C-alpha positions as CSV (number, residue, x, y, z in Angstrom):
1,M,139.4,113.0,-34.4
2,E,139.3,114.5,-37.9
3,R,138.6,118.2,-38.5
4,N,135.1,117.5,-39.7
5,E,134.3,115.5,-36.6
6,I,135.7,118.3,-34.3
7,R,133.7,120.8,-36.2
8,A,130.5,118.7,-35.9
9,L,131.1,118.3,-32.1
10,L,131.7,122.1,-31.6
11,L,128.6,122.9,-33.7
12,R,126.5,120.5,-31.6
13,I,127.8,122.1,-28.3
14,V,126.9,125.6,-29.6
15,E,123.6,124.7,-31.3
16,E,122.1,122.2,-28.9
17,P,121.9,123.4,-25.3
18,G,120.7,119.9,-24.2
19,F,123.8,118.3,-25.6
20,R,126.0,120.9,-23.9
21,E,124.3,120.2,-20.6
22,A,124.7,116.4,-21.1
23,L,128.3,116.8,-22.0
24,I,129.0,118.7,-18.8
25,A,126.9,116.2,-16.7
26,D,128.2,113.0,-18.2
27,P,130.8,113.4,-20.9
28,V,131.5,109.7,-21.4
29,Y,127.8,109.0,-22.1
30,A,127.1,112.1,-24.1
31,L,130.1,111.5,-26.4
32,A,129.3,107.8,-26.7
33,Q,125.8,108.8,-28.1
34,I,127.6,110.4,-31.0
35,G,130.1,107.6,-31.6
36,I,133.1,109.1,-29.7
37,T,134.7,106.9,-27.0
38,L,136.1,108.7,-24.0
39,D,137.7,106.8,-21.2
40,P,136.3,107.8,-17.8
41,Y,139.8,108.4,-16.6
42,E,140.2,111.1,-19.1
43,V,137.4,113.2,-17.5
44,P,138.9,115.9,-15.3
45,S,138.3,115.1,-11.6
46,D,136.7,118.4,-11.0
47,G,134.3,117.9,-13.9
48,V,133.9,119.3,-17.4
49,K,134.0,123.0,-17.9
50,L,133.2,124.4,-21.4
51,P,134.0,127.8,-22.7
52,P,131.2,130.2,-23.6
53,N,129.6,129.6,-26.9
54,A,131.2,132.8,-28.3
55,E,134.7,131.2,-27.8
56,I,133.6,128.0,-29.4
57,E,132.2,129.9,-32.4
58,A,135.6,131.6,-32.8
59,E,137.2,128.2,-32.9
60,L,134.8,127.1,-35.5
61,E,135.6,130.1,-37.6
62,A,139.3,129.4,-37.2
63,L,138.8,125.8,-38.4
64,T,136.8,127.1,-41.4
65,D,139.7,129.5,-42.3
66,I,142.2,126.6,-42.1
67,V,140.1,124.4,-44.4
68,E,139.6,127.3,-46.9
69,A,143.3,128.1,-46.9
70,G,144.0,124.4,-47.5
71,K,141.6,124.3,-50.4
72,A,143.2,127.4,-51.9
73,H,146.6,125.9,-51.5
74,I,145.6,122.7,-53.3
75,H,144.0,124.6,-56.1
76,A,147.2,126.6,-56.5
77,L,149.3,123.5,-56.7
78,L,147.0,121.9,-59.2
79,T,146.9,124.9,-61.5
80,L,150.6,125.8,-61.4
81,G,151.6,122.8,-63.4
82,G,155.1,121.4,-63.3
83,P,158.1,120.5,-65.4
C-alpha cells in the first residue's frame, strides 16, 4: 500500500464508526469494499483488534510529518543547484 492509501484507510477508520465496526466484524469484506484485497488467512485467528482512535490519529499525524519532511527535502534539493 502507498502512504496515501494507508492515510485514507486510517482516516476512514477514525471518521466512520460504521466502517470501523465492519472492519472488526469482517475485515476481508470491509477492505474489499474499498479495493483492498486481504486473504482470509491473514486475519488473526482471534479476530481484528483496532487501537483507540487517538492512537490512529497519532499515526496519521506521524505520516503527515513524514510527507512534509519529504517535501521540504525535495524542495531543498531542487533549490540548492549543482555543479
